[in-house]
All heavy atoms as TSV, in Angstrom:
chain	resi	resn	atom	element	x	y	z
A	1	MET	N	N	-10.656	-7.026	-0.940
A	1	MET	CA	C	-10.178	-6.136	0.100
A	1	MET	C	C	-10.253	-4.663	-0.391
A	1	MET	O	O	-10.769	-3.869	0.284
A	1	MET	CB	C	-8.894	-6.472	0.549
A	1	MET	CG	C	-8.260	-5.509	1.588
A	1	MET	SD	S	-6.572	-5.800	1.848
A	1	MET	CE	C	-5.835	-5.318	0.394
A	2	VAL	N	N	-9.778	-4.423	-1.617
A	2	VAL	CA	C	-9.796	-3.069	-2.140
A	2	VAL	C	C	-11.173	-2.557	-2.317
A	2	VAL	O	O	-11.524	-1.505	-1.995
A	2	VAL	CB	C	-8.992	-3.073	-3.442
A	2	VAL	CG1	C	-9.145	-1.706	-4.122
A	2	VAL	CG2	C	-7.574	-3.448	-3.270
A	3	GLU	N	N	-12.067	-3.431	-2.742
A	3	GLU	CA	C	-13.551	-3.048	-2.870
A	3	GLU	C	C	-14.190	-2.641	-1.502
A	3	GLU	O	O	-14.878	-1.688	-1.457
A	3	GLU	CB	C	-14.279	-4.230	-3.487
A	3	GLU	CG	C	-14.040	-4.378	-5.018
A	3	GLU	CD	C	-14.822	-5.569	-5.594
A	3	GLU	OE1	O	-15.784	-6.076	-4.884
A	3	GLU	OE2	O	-14.404	-5.950	-6.675
A	4	ASP	N	N	-13.763	-3.383	-0.479
A	4	ASP	CA	C	-14.260	-3.014	0.829
A	4	ASP	C	C	-13.681	-1.704	1.341
A	4	ASP	O	O	-14.436	-0.931	1.918
A	4	ASP	CB	C	-13.858	-4.100	1.828
A	4	ASP	CG	C	-14.791	-5.302	1.715
A	4	ASP	OD1	O	-15.836	-5.223	1.184
A	4	ASP	OD2	O	-14.450	-6.465	2.265
A	5	CYS	N	N	-12.437	-1.434	0.900
A	5	CYS	CA	C	-11.896	-0.095	1.298
A	5	CYS	C	C	-12.562	1.025	0.556
A	5	CYS	O	O	-12.893	2.028	1.109
A	5	CYS	CB	C	-10.470	-0.050	0.818
A	5	CYS	SG	S	-9.349	-1.160	1.911
A	6	LEU	N	N	-12.918	0.738	-0.756
A	6	LEU	CA	C	-13.596	1.793	-1.518
A	6	LEU	C	C	-15.007	2.178	-1.061
A	6	LEU	O	O	-15.460	3.291	-1.258
A	6	LEU	CB	C	-13.648	1.363	-3.007
A	6	LEU	CG	C	-12.270	1.259	-3.760
A	6	LEU	CD1	C	-12.378	0.709	-5.116
A	6	LEU	CD2	C	-11.550	2.606	-3.698
A	7	VAL	N	N	-15.664	1.186	-0.462
A	7	VAL	CA	C	-17.026	1.507	0.068
A	7	VAL	C	C	-16.980	1.939	1.497
A	7	VAL	O	O	-18.081	2.176	2.057
A	7	VAL	CB	C	-17.986	0.268	-0.231
A	7	VAL	CG1	C	-18.217	0.063	-1.683
A	7	VAL	CG2	C	-17.522	-0.952	0.524
A	8	GLY	N	N	-15.832	1.950	2.125
A	8	GLY	CA	C	-15.806	2.480	3.497
A	8	GLY	C	C	-15.813	1.467	4.514
A	8	GLY	O	O	-15.857	1.885	5.769
A	9	HIS	N	N	-15.643	0.211	4.201
A	9	HIS	CA	C	-15.713	-0.788	5.304
A	9	HIS	C	C	-14.403	-0.963	5.964
A	9	HIS	O	O	-14.260	-1.429	7.102
A	9	HIS	CB	C	-16.166	-2.122	4.727
A	9	HIS	CG	C	-17.540	-2.143	4.286
A	9	HIS	ND1	N	-18.002	-3.088	3.441
A	9	HIS	CD2	C	-18.618	-1.325	4.573
A	9	HIS	CE1	C	-19.333	-2.868	3.132
A	9	HIS	NE2	N	-19.673	-1.756	3.832
A	10	ILE	N	N	-13.195	-0.597	5.301
A	10	ILE	CA	C	-11.946	-0.725	5.858
A	10	ILE	C	C	-11.212	0.680	5.702
A	10	ILE	O	O	-11.301	1.256	4.701
A	10	ILE	CB	C	-11.073	-1.786	5.063
A	10	ILE	CG1	C	-11.751	-3.178	5.130
A	10	ILE	CG2	C	-9.675	-1.852	5.499
A	10	ILE	CD1	C	-11.081	-4.274	4.301
A	11	ASP	N	N	-10.508	1.011	6.793
A	11	ASP	CA	C	-9.867	2.336	6.746
A	11	ASP	C	C	-8.346	2.169	6.918
A	11	ASP	O	O	-7.631	3.142	6.844
A	11	ASP	CB	C	-10.359	3.292	7.726
A	11	ASP	CG	C	-10.382	2.945	9.168
A	11	ASP	OD1	O	-9.890	1.780	9.401
A	11	ASP	OD2	O	-10.712	3.689	10.003
A	12	LEU	N	N	-7.875	0.973	7.181
A	12	LEU	CA	C	-6.447	0.668	7.287
A	12	LEU	C	C	-6.150	-0.708	6.959
A	12	LEU	O	O	-6.862	-1.706	7.324
A	12	LEU	CB	C	-6.061	0.894	8.741
A	12	LEU	CG	C	-4.621	0.514	9.173
A	12	LEU	CD1	C	-3.590	1.464	8.409
A	12	LEU	CD2	C	-4.344	0.685	10.625
A	13	VAL	N	N	-5.163	-0.950	6.109
A	13	VAL	CA	C	-4.727	-2.174	5.694
A	13	VAL	C	C	-3.360	-2.552	6.263
A	13	VAL	O	O	-2.445	-1.763	6.111
A	13	VAL	CB	C	-4.656	-2.282	4.173
A	13	VAL	CG1	C	-4.135	-3.708	3.678
A	13	VAL	CG2	C	-5.979	-1.979	3.519
A	14	LEU	N	N	-3.203	-3.602	6.948
A	14	LEU	CA	C	-1.931	-4.006	7.481
A	14	LEU	C	C	-1.477	-5.289	6.756
A	14	LEU	O	O	-2.248	-6.232	6.619
A	14	LEU	CB	C	-2.040	-4.407	9.026
A	14	LEU	CG	C	-2.556	-3.341	9.963
A	14	LEU	CD1	C	-2.862	-3.887	11.338
A	14	LEU	CD2	C	-1.658	-2.174	10.066
A	15	THR	N	N	-0.182	-5.256	6.291
A	15	THR	CA	C	0.276	-6.366	5.537
A	15	THR	C	C	1.641	-6.651	5.991
A	15	THR	O	O	2.407	-5.848	6.493
A	15	THR	CB	C	0.195	-6.111	4.066
A	15	THR	OG1	O	0.608	-7.264	3.284
A	15	THR	CG2	C	1.058	-4.957	3.603
A	16	LYS	N	N	2.003	-7.942	5.811
A	16	LYS	CA	C	3.335	-8.382	6.351
A	16	LYS	C	C	4.522	-7.752	5.499
A	16	LYS	O	O	5.435	-7.257	6.126
A	16	LYS	CB	C	3.363	-9.921	6.235
A	16	LYS	CG	C	4.562	-10.576	6.762
A	16	LYS	CD	C	4.706	-10.410	8.282
A	16	LYS	CE	C	5.808	-11.177	8.882
A	16	LYS	NZ	N	6.026	-10.925	10.269
A	17	SER	N	N	4.326	-7.775	4.213
A	17	SER	CA	C	5.408	-7.117	3.445
A	17	SER	C	C	4.881	-6.641	2.077
A	17	SER	O	O	3.754	-7.042	1.643
A	17	SER	CB	C	6.563	-8.208	3.180
A	17	SER	OG	O	6.167	-9.152	2.363
A	18	ILE	N	N	5.629	-5.939	1.336
A	18	ILE	CA	C	5.211	-5.474	0.013
A	18	ILE	C	C	5.046	-6.666	-0.875
A	18	ILE	O	O	4.147	-6.630	-1.739
A	18	ILE	CB	C	6.255	-4.504	-0.553
A	18	ILE	CG1	C	6.302	-3.199	0.310
A	18	ILE	CG2	C	6.001	-4.226	-2.031
A	18	ILE	CD1	C	7.355	-2.256	-0.049
A	19	SER	N	N	5.805	-7.688	-0.843
A	19	SER	CA	C	5.661	-8.856	-1.671
A	19	SER	C	C	4.336	-9.584	-1.468
A	19	SER	O	O	3.875	-10.206	-2.498
A	19	SER	CB	C	6.780	-9.796	-1.523
A	19	SER	OG	O	6.811	-10.358	-0.333
A	20	ARG	N	N	3.723	-9.441	-0.384
A	20	ARG	CA	C	2.343	-10.014	-0.025
A	20	ARG	C	C	1.211	-9.198	-0.501
A	20	ARG	O	O	0.128	-9.639	-0.592
A	20	ARG	CB	C	2.300	-10.345	1.517
A	20	ARG	CG	C	3.323	-11.174	2.031
A	20	ARG	CD	C	3.347	-12.616	1.758
A	20	ARG	NE	N	2.992	-12.855	0.352
A	20	ARG	CZ	C	3.379	-13.913	-0.362
A	20	ARG	NH1	N	4.133	-14.851	0.123
A	20	ARG	NH2	N	3.027	-14.167	-1.686
A	21	PHE	N	N	1.494	-7.880	-0.858
A	21	PHE	CA	C	0.481	-6.937	-1.157
A	21	PHE	C	C	0.131	-7.030	-2.658
A	21	PHE	O	O	-1.058	-7.096	-3.046
A	21	PHE	CB	C	0.920	-5.522	-0.757
A	21	PHE	CG	C	-0.195	-4.520	-1.032
A	21	PHE	CD1	C	-1.197	-4.343	-0.151
A	21	PHE	CD2	C	-0.130	-3.661	-2.129
A	21	PHE	CE1	C	-2.163	-3.436	-0.242
A	21	PHE	CE2	C	-1.170	-2.681	-2.329
A	21	PHE	CZ	C	-2.181	-2.570	-1.389
A	22	ALA	N	N	1.068	-7.151	-3.579
A	22	ALA	CA	C	0.875	-7.228	-4.987
A	22	ALA	C	C	2.069	-7.836	-5.542
A	22	ALA	O	O	3.233	-7.890	-4.936
A	22	ALA	CB	C	0.653	-5.873	-5.598
A	23	ARG	N	N	1.979	-8.345	-6.825
A	23	ARG	CA	C	3.025	-9.073	-7.422
A	23	ARG	C	C	3.925	-8.222	-8.389
A	23	ARG	O	O	4.977	-8.633	-8.761
A	23	ARG	CB	C	2.435	-10.164	-8.320
A	23	ARG	CG	C	1.924	-11.286	-7.420
A	23	ARG	CD	C	2.912	-11.921	-6.688
A	23	ARG	NE	N	2.378	-12.916	-5.772
A	23	ARG	CZ	C	3.035	-13.469	-4.781
A	23	ARG	NH1	N	4.203	-13.059	-4.490
A	23	ARG	NH2	N	2.515	-14.447	-4.024
A	24	ASN	N	N	3.554	-6.955	-8.624
A	24	ASN	CA	C	4.433	-6.175	-9.473
A	24	ASN	C	C	4.342	-4.676	-9.003
A	24	ASN	O	O	3.374	-4.232	-8.344
A	24	ASN	CB	C	4.190	-6.308	-10.958
A	24	ASN	CG	C	2.851	-5.824	-11.363
A	24	ASN	OD1	O	2.484	-4.687	-11.170
A	24	ASN	ND2	N	2.100	-6.629	-12.156
A	25	THR	N	N	5.331	-3.897	-9.394
A	25	THR	CA	C	5.453	-2.524	-9.047
A	25	THR	C	C	4.186	-1.705	-9.461
A	25	THR	O	O	3.657	-0.828	-8.667
A	25	THR	CB	C	6.696	-2.005	-9.520
A	25	THR	OG1	O	7.703	-2.753	-9.149
A	25	THR	CG2	C	6.909	-0.553	-9.010
A	26	VAL	N	N	3.801	-1.794	-10.662
A	26	VAL	CA	C	2.648	-1.065	-11.198
A	26	VAL	C	C	1.373	-1.341	-10.421
A	26	VAL	O	O	0.678	-0.324	-10.001
A	26	VAL	CB	C	2.427	-1.327	-12.770
A	26	VAL	CG1	C	1.246	-0.637	-13.278
A	26	VAL	CG2	C	3.593	-0.983	-13.459
A	27	ASP	N	N	1.055	-2.611	-10.177
A	27	ASP	CA	C	-0.121	-2.929	-9.317
A	27	ASP	C	C	0.010	-2.297	-7.924
A	27	ASP	O	O	-1.005	-1.784	-7.353
A	27	ASP	CB	C	-0.284	-4.425	-9.262
A	27	ASP	CG	C	-0.809	-4.992	-10.561
A	27	ASP	OD1	O	-1.376	-4.162	-11.423
A	27	ASP	OD2	O	-0.784	-6.148	-10.682
A	28	THR	N	N	1.116	-2.446	-7.339
A	28	THR	CA	C	1.366	-1.842	-5.949
A	28	THR	C	C	1.120	-0.406	-5.982
A	28	THR	O	O	0.296	0.058	-5.144
A	28	THR	CB	C	2.878	-2.185	-5.497
A	28	THR	OG1	O	2.943	-3.613	-5.506
A	28	THR	CG2	C	2.992	-1.692	-4.082
A	29	VAL	N	N	1.759	0.318	-6.832
A	29	VAL	CA	C	1.697	1.808	-6.764
A	29	VAL	C	C	0.267	2.254	-7.129
A	29	VAL	O	O	-0.270	3.176	-6.573
A	29	VAL	CB	C	2.743	2.412	-7.657
A	29	VAL	CG1	C	2.637	4.004	-7.763
A	29	VAL	CG2	C	4.192	2.128	-7.228
A	30	THR	N	N	-0.289	1.653	-8.061
A	30	THR	CA	C	-1.680	1.990	-8.572
A	30	THR	C	C	-2.650	1.809	-7.424
A	30	THR	O	O	-3.447	2.686	-7.086
A	30	THR	CB	C	-2.142	1.171	-9.785
A	30	THR	OG1	O	-1.176	1.376	-10.789
A	30	THR	CG2	C	-3.479	1.615	-10.215
A	31	THR	N	N	-2.589	0.721	-6.806
A	31	THR	CA	C	-3.531	0.420	-5.647
A	31	THR	C	C	-3.298	1.308	-4.472
A	31	THR	O	O	-4.224	1.821	-3.892
A	31	THR	CB	C	-3.407	-1.122	-5.230
A	31	THR	OG1	O	-3.633	-1.932	-6.335
A	31	THR	CG2	C	-4.386	-1.389	-4.124
A	32	ILE	N	N	-2.052	1.544	-4.156
A	32	ILE	CA	C	-1.673	2.352	-3.029
A	32	ILE	C	C	-2.220	3.841	-3.270
A	32	ILE	O	O	-2.767	4.527	-2.451
A	32	ILE	CB	C	-0.185	2.499	-2.859
A	32	ILE	CG1	C	0.342	1.207	-2.284
A	32	ILE	CG2	C	0.227	3.542	-1.888
A	32	ILE	CD1	C	-0.150	0.684	-1.001
A	33	ARG	N	N	-2.116	4.299	-4.518
A	33	ARG	CA	C	-2.580	5.667	-4.786
A	33	ARG	C	C	-4.075	5.738	-4.818
A	33	ARG	O	O	-4.696	6.729	-4.275
A	33	ARG	CB	C	-2.063	6.091	-6.263
A	33	ARG	CG	C	-0.681	6.392	-6.335
A	33	ARG	CD	C	-0.193	6.818	-7.702
A	33	ARG	NE	N	1.179	7.210	-7.651
A	33	ARG	CZ	C	1.872	7.303	-8.806
A	33	ARG	NH1	N	1.392	7.093	-9.906
A	33	ARG	NH2	N	3.251	7.608	-8.681
A	34	LYS	N	N	-4.799	4.694	-5.225
A	34	LYS	CA	C	-6.219	4.654	-5.239
A	34	LYS	C	C	-6.680	4.695	-3.734
A	34	LYS	O	O	-7.636	5.379	-3.457
A	34	LYS	CB	C	-6.690	3.399	-5.880
A	34	LYS	CG	C	-8.227	3.249	-6.036
A	34	LYS	CD	C	-8.644	1.997	-6.634
A	34	LYS	CE	C	-8.123	1.711	-7.982
A	34	LYS	NZ	N	-8.679	0.455	-8.583
A	35	LEU	N	N	-6.084	3.828	-2.969
A	35	LEU	CA	C	-6.398	3.824	-1.531
A	35	LEU	C	C	-6.120	5.180	-0.844
A	35	LEU	O	O	-6.887	5.714	0.034
A	35	LEU	CB	C	-5.804	2.723	-0.788
A	35	LEU	CG	C	-6.117	1.342	-1.242
A	35	LEU	CD1	C	-5.358	0.249	-0.537
A	35	LEU	CD2	C	-7.673	1.101	-0.957
A	36	LYS	N	N	-4.941	5.747	-1.169
A	36	LYS	CA	C	-4.522	6.994	-0.504
A	36	LYS	C	C	-5.493	8.115	-0.837
A	36	LYS	O	O	-5.829	9.002	0.013
A	36	LYS	CB	C	-3.135	7.348	-0.990
A	36	LYS	CG	C	-2.458	8.443	-0.202
A	36	LYS	CD	C	-1.010	8.607	-0.703
A	36	LYS	CE	C	-0.261	9.581	0.058
A	36	LYS	NZ	N	1.080	9.795	-0.382
A	37	GLU	N	N	-6.074	8.165	-2.059
A	37	GLU	CA	C	-7.038	9.144	-2.408
A	37	GLU	C	C	-8.326	9.151	-1.568
A	37	GLU	O	O	-8.906	10.215	-1.379
A	37	GLU	CB	C	-7.500	8.984	-3.970
A	37	GLU	CG	C	-6.492	9.364	-4.972
A	37	GLU	CD	C	-6.967	9.031	-6.347
A	37	GLU	OE1	O	-8.100	8.651	-6.491
A	37	GLU	OE2	O	-6.180	9.180	-7.324
A	38	ILE	N	N	-8.692	8.087	-1.084
A	38	ILE	CA	C	-9.864	7.938	-0.192
A	38	ILE	C	C	-9.547	7.910	1.336
A	38	ILE	O	O	-10.358	7.654	2.097
A	38	ILE	CB	C	-10.729	6.714	-0.632
A	38	ILE	CG1	C	-9.972	5.381	-0.494
A	38	ILE	CG2	C	-11.267	6.923	-2.032
A	38	ILE	CD1	C	-10.888	4.199	-0.592
A	39	GLY	N	N	-8.284	8.032	1.575
A	39	GLY	CA	C	-7.828	8.164	2.950
A	39	GLY	C	C	-7.534	6.900	3.586
A	39	GLY	O	O	-7.492	6.794	4.884
A	40	VAL	N	N	-7.395	5.775	2.939
A	40	VAL	CA	C	-7.152	4.462	3.488
A	40	VAL	C	C	-5.569	4.260	3.484
A	40	VAL	O	O	-4.975	4.449	2.422
A	40	VAL	CB	C	-7.777	3.406	2.629
A	40	VAL	CG1	C	-7.355	2.014	3.181
A	40	VAL	CG2	C	-9.260	3.487	2.730
A	41	GLY	N	N	-5.049	4.030	4.590
A	41	GLY	CA	C	-3.594	3.838	4.752
A	41	GLY	C	C	-3.186	2.342	4.625
A	41	GLY	O	O	-4.109	1.462	4.985
A	42	VAL	N	N	-2.010	2.095	4.192
A	42	VAL	CA	C	-1.442	0.757	4.247
A	42	VAL	C	C	-0.179	0.796	4.928
A	42	VAL	O	O	0.718	1.648	4.815
A	42	VAL	CB	C	-1.291	0.262	2.800
A	42	VAL	CG1	C	-0.674	-1.143	2.765
A	42	VAL	CG2	C	-2.490	0.344	1.882
A	43	TYR	N	N	0.063	-0.254	5.860
A	43	TYR	CA	C	1.296	-0.320	6.607
A	43	TYR	C	C	1.881	-1.633	6.370
A	43	TYR	O	O	1.286	-2.724	6.383
A	43	TYR	CB	C	1.000	-0.206	8.168
A	43	TYR	CG	C	2.223	-0.402	8.934
A	43	TYR	CD1	C	3.179	0.605	9.053
A	43	TYR	CD2	C	2.447	-1.536	9.606
A	43	TYR	CE1	C	4.337	0.451	9.738
A	43	TYR	CE2	C	3.583	-1.700	10.376
A	43	TYR	CZ	C	4.547	-0.655	10.428
A	43	TYR	OH	O	5.673	-0.842	11.157
A	44	PHE	N	N	3.180	-1.579	5.899
A	44	PHE	CA	C	3.932	-2.791	5.544
A	44	PHE	C	C	4.843	-3.058	6.698
A	44	PHE	O	O	5.787	-2.303	6.961
A	44	PHE	CB	C	4.741	-2.583	4.250
A	44	PHE	CG	C	3.876	-2.317	3.033
A	44	PHE	CD1	C	3.592	-0.992	2.631
A	44	PHE	CD2	C	3.248	-3.325	2.407
A	44	PHE	CE1	C	2.795	-0.761	1.538
A	44	PHE	CE2	C	2.440	-3.146	1.288
A	44	PHE	CZ	C	2.292	-1.862	0.829
A	45	GLU	N	N	4.582	-4.135	7.504
A	45	GLU	CA	C	5.251	-4.429	8.678
A	45	GLU	C	C	6.720	-4.749	8.514
A	45	GLU	O	O	7.552	-4.127	9.207
A	45	GLU	CB	C	4.587	-5.654	9.338
A	45	GLU	CG	C	5.211	-6.077	10.670
A	45	GLU	CD	C	4.507	-7.219	11.267
A	45	GLU	OE1	O	4.074	-8.125	10.485
A	45	GLU	OE2	O	4.503	-7.286	12.488
A	46	ARG	N	N	7.130	-5.539	7.600
A	46	ARG	CA	C	8.487	-5.926	7.479
A	46	ARG	C	C	9.426	-4.819	7.048
A	46	ARG	O	O	10.455	-4.612	7.600
A	46	ARG	CB	C	8.684	-7.092	6.442
A	46	ARG	CG	C	10.150	-7.499	6.262
A	46	ARG	CD	C	10.328	-8.669	5.291
A	46	ARG	NE	N	9.645	-9.827	5.934
A	46	ARG	CZ	C	9.147	-10.838	5.112
A	46	ARG	NH1	N	9.342	-10.825	3.855
A	46	ARG	NH2	N	8.561	-11.809	5.644
A	47	GLU	N	N	8.897	-3.924	6.154
A	47	GLU	CA	C	9.677	-2.746	5.662
A	47	GLU	C	C	9.500	-1.493	6.526
A	47	GLU	O	O	10.216	-0.552	6.298
A	47	GLU	CB	C	9.230	-2.524	4.224
A	47	GLU	CG	C	9.679	-3.544	3.262
A	47	GLU	CD	C	8.617	-4.625	3.178
A	47	GLU	OE1	O	7.543	-4.614	3.872
A	47	GLU	OE2	O	8.845	-5.580	2.366
A	48	ASN	N	N	8.535	-1.603	7.445
A	48	ASN	CA	C	8.203	-0.478	8.317
A	48	ASN	C	C	7.823	0.826	7.491
A	48	ASN	O	O	8.350	1.902	7.721
A	48	ASN	CB	C	9.270	-0.095	9.279
A	48	ASN	CG	C	8.824	0.827	10.444
A	48	ASN	OD1	O	7.678	0.827	10.739
A	48	ASN	ND2	N	9.745	1.552	10.945
A	49	ILE	N	N	7.030	0.612	6.473
A	49	ILE	CA	C	6.560	1.690	5.618
A	49	ILE	C	C	5.056	1.985	5.810
A	49	ILE	O	O	4.192	1.127	5.808
A	49	ILE	CB	C	6.764	1.385	4.128
A	49	ILE	CG1	C	8.286	1.110	3.862
A	49	ILE	CG2	C	6.284	2.491	3.236
A	49	ILE	CD1	C	8.575	0.663	2.509
A	50	TRP	N	N	4.725	3.285	6.002
A	50	TRP	CA	C	3.372	3.735	6.160
A	50	TRP	C	C	3.046	4.566	4.927
A	50	TRP	O	O	3.749	5.553	4.678
A	50	TRP	CB	C	3.257	4.523	7.425
A	50	TRP	CG	C	2.054	5.196	7.707
A	50	TRP	CD1	C	1.752	6.504	7.655
A	50	TRP	CD2	C	0.766	4.577	8.200
A	50	TRP	NE1	N	0.519	6.779	8.012
A	50	TRP	CE2	C	-0.152	5.623	8.277
A	50	TRP	CE3	C	0.396	3.267	8.320
A	50	TRP	CZ2	C	-1.426	5.370	8.672
A	50	TRP	CZ3	C	-0.897	2.974	8.708
A	50	TRP	CH2	C	-1.817	3.996	8.930
A	51	THR	N	N	2.017	4.260	4.198
A	51	THR	CA	C	1.755	4.852	2.906
A	51	THR	C	C	1.272	6.296	2.990
A	51	THR	O	O	1.452	7.078	2.033
A	51	THR	CB	C	0.673	4.081	2.088
A	51	THR	OG1	O	-0.508	4.048	2.824
A	51	THR	CG2	C	1.167	2.696	1.785
A	52	LEU	N	N	0.779	6.718	4.167
A	52	LEU	CA	C	0.259	8.045	4.377
A	52	LEU	C	C	1.429	8.934	4.758
A	52	LEU	O	O	1.215	10.193	4.835
A	52	LEU	CB	C	-0.815	8.088	5.338
A	52	LEU	CG	C	-2.187	7.346	4.867
A	52	LEU	CD1	C	-3.187	7.471	6.012
A	52	LEU	CD2	C	-2.690	7.883	3.570
A	53	ASP	N	N	2.651	8.385	4.931
A	53	ASP	CA	C	3.853	9.161	5.250
A	53	ASP	C	C	4.328	9.777	3.913
A	53	ASP	O	O	4.166	9.168	2.790
A	53	ASP	CB	C	4.855	8.193	5.824
A	53	ASP	CG	C	6.084	8.940	6.313
A	53	ASP	OD1	O	6.083	10.175	6.416
A	53	ASP	OD2	O	7.105	8.274	6.529
A	54	ALA	N	N	5.041	10.910	3.937
A	54	ALA	CA	C	5.527	11.616	2.797
A	54	ALA	C	C	6.468	10.826	2.005
A	54	ALA	O	O	6.483	10.769	0.784
A	54	ALA	CB	C	6.121	12.986	3.188
A	55	LYS	N	N	7.348	10.000	2.609
A	55	LYS	CA	C	8.386	9.249	1.926
A	55	LYS	C	C	7.852	7.867	1.590
A	55	LYS	O	O	8.540	7.112	0.937
A	55	LYS	CB	C	9.651	9.196	2.701
A	55	LYS	CG	C	9.490	8.479	4.022
A	55	LYS	CD	C	10.742	8.447	4.811
A	55	LYS	CE	C	10.434	7.767	6.189
A	55	LYS	NZ	N	11.536	7.652	7.014
A	56	GLY	N	N	6.653	7.505	1.919
A	56	GLY	CA	C	6.124	6.122	1.761
A	56	GLY	C	C	6.103	5.650	0.380
A	56	GLY	O	O	6.486	4.567	-0.015
A	57	GLU	N	N	5.588	6.479	-0.639
A	57	GLU	CA	C	5.425	6.099	-1.985
A	57	GLU	C	C	6.731	5.814	-2.654
A	57	GLU	O	O	6.943	4.865	-3.363
A	57	GLU	CB	C	4.627	7.098	-2.839
A	57	GLU	CG	C	4.262	6.513	-4.157
A	57	GLU	CD	C	3.253	7.405	-4.943
A	57	GLU	OE1	O	2.434	8.091	-4.301
A	57	GLU	OE2	O	3.282	7.426	-6.163
A	58	LEU	N	N	7.776	6.646	-2.352
A	58	LEU	CA	C	9.053	6.437	-2.938
A	58	LEU	C	C	9.669	5.138	-2.496
A	58	LEU	O	O	10.193	4.295	-3.252
A	58	LEU	CB	C	10.029	7.596	-2.577
A	58	LEU	CG	C	11.464	7.429	-2.963
A	58	LEU	CD1	C	11.584	7.397	-4.519
A	58	LEU	CD2	C	12.331	8.602	-2.456
A	59	LEU	N	N	9.528	4.910	-1.173
A	59	LEU	CA	C	10.157	3.589	-0.580
A	59	LEU	C	C	9.359	2.387	-1.134
A	59	LEU	O	O	9.986	1.408	-1.481
A	59	LEU	CB	C	10.030	3.634	0.906
A	59	LEU	CG	C	11.037	4.606	1.577
A	59	LEU	CD1	C	10.658	4.677	3.020
A	59	LEU	CD2	C	12.459	4.223	1.417
A	60	ILE	N	N	8.049	2.523	-1.277
A	60	ILE	CA	C	7.272	1.430	-1.792
A	60	ILE	C	C	7.659	1.167	-3.249
A	60	ILE	O	O	7.815	-0.088	-3.647
A	60	ILE	CB	C	5.723	1.725	-1.793
A	60	ILE	CG1	C	5.350	1.709	-0.257
A	60	ILE	CG2	C	4.963	0.722	-2.618
A	60	ILE	CD1	C	3.966	2.218	-0.062
A	61	THR	N	N	7.872	2.118	-4.055
A	61	THR	CA	C	8.246	1.921	-5.454
A	61	THR	C	C	9.629	1.194	-5.557
A	61	THR	O	O	9.795	0.280	-6.310
A	61	THR	CB	C	8.363	3.293	-6.200
A	61	THR	OG1	O	7.107	3.918	-6.128
A	61	THR	CG2	C	8.725	3.070	-7.688
A	62	ILE	N	N	10.600	1.668	-4.756
A	62	ILE	CA	C	11.901	1.003	-4.727
A	62	ILE	C	C	11.723	-0.451	-4.271
A	62	ILE	O	O	12.290	-1.348	-4.815
A	62	ILE	CB	C	12.870	1.829	-3.826
A	62	ILE	CG1	C	13.092	3.173	-4.495
A	62	ILE	CG2	C	14.158	1.083	-3.683
A	62	ILE	CD1	C	13.877	4.165	-3.618
A	63	MET	N	N	11.171	-0.605	-3.121
A	63	MET	CA	C	11.039	-2.003	-2.463
A	63	MET	C	C	10.206	-2.950	-3.413
A	63	MET	O	O	10.627	-4.080	-3.447
A	63	MET	CB	C	10.553	-1.888	-1.064
A	63	MET	CG	C	11.346	-1.004	-0.159
A	63	MET	SD	S	12.995	-1.594	0.138
A	63	MET	CE	C	12.642	-3.147	1.089
A	64	SER	N	N	9.170	-2.420	-3.954
A	64	SER	CA	C	8.286	-3.352	-4.746
A	64	SER	C	C	9.051	-3.773	-6.052
A	64	SER	O	O	8.833	-4.910	-6.502
A	64	SER	CB	C	6.989	-2.764	-5.032
A	64	SER	OG	O	7.057	-1.642	-5.835
A	65	SER	N	N	9.916	-2.946	-6.522
A	65	SER	CA	C	10.604	-3.383	-7.761
A	65	SER	C	C	11.672	-4.408	-7.379
A	65	SER	O	O	11.968	-5.275	-8.205
A	65	SER	CB	C	11.339	-2.190	-8.378
A	65	SER	OG	O	12.355	-1.611	-7.550
A	66	LEU	N	N	12.150	-4.323	-6.171
A	66	LEU	CA	C	13.121	-5.434	-5.695
A	66	LEU	C	C	12.389	-6.744	-5.274
A	66	LEU	O	O	12.896	-7.820	-5.429
A	66	LEU	CB	C	13.934	-4.957	-4.470
A	66	LEU	CG	C	14.801	-3.763	-4.799
A	66	LEU	CD1	C	15.412	-3.233	-3.427
A	66	LEU	CD2	C	15.863	-4.117	-5.758
A	67	ALA	N	N	11.105	-6.592	-4.861
A	67	ALA	CA	C	10.382	-7.845	-4.438
A	67	ALA	C	C	9.996	-8.540	-5.589
A	67	ALA	O	O	9.838	-9.715	-5.664
A	67	ALA	CB	C	9.138	-7.417	-3.632
């Protein structure tokens, strides 16, 4: 999925929750930053977090460490 985002096939990723996106905080934040650099947003439905929002990365870091 990330590879498809990087080549421009996907411009938005919808996921049920942070725990379904990645298994640890480092992978989550690294992937989110990589996607954000190319303008691809990620929306986490359960947590109601949008990564292109200013507070998104802070919330993702906190929530993924709990997940």
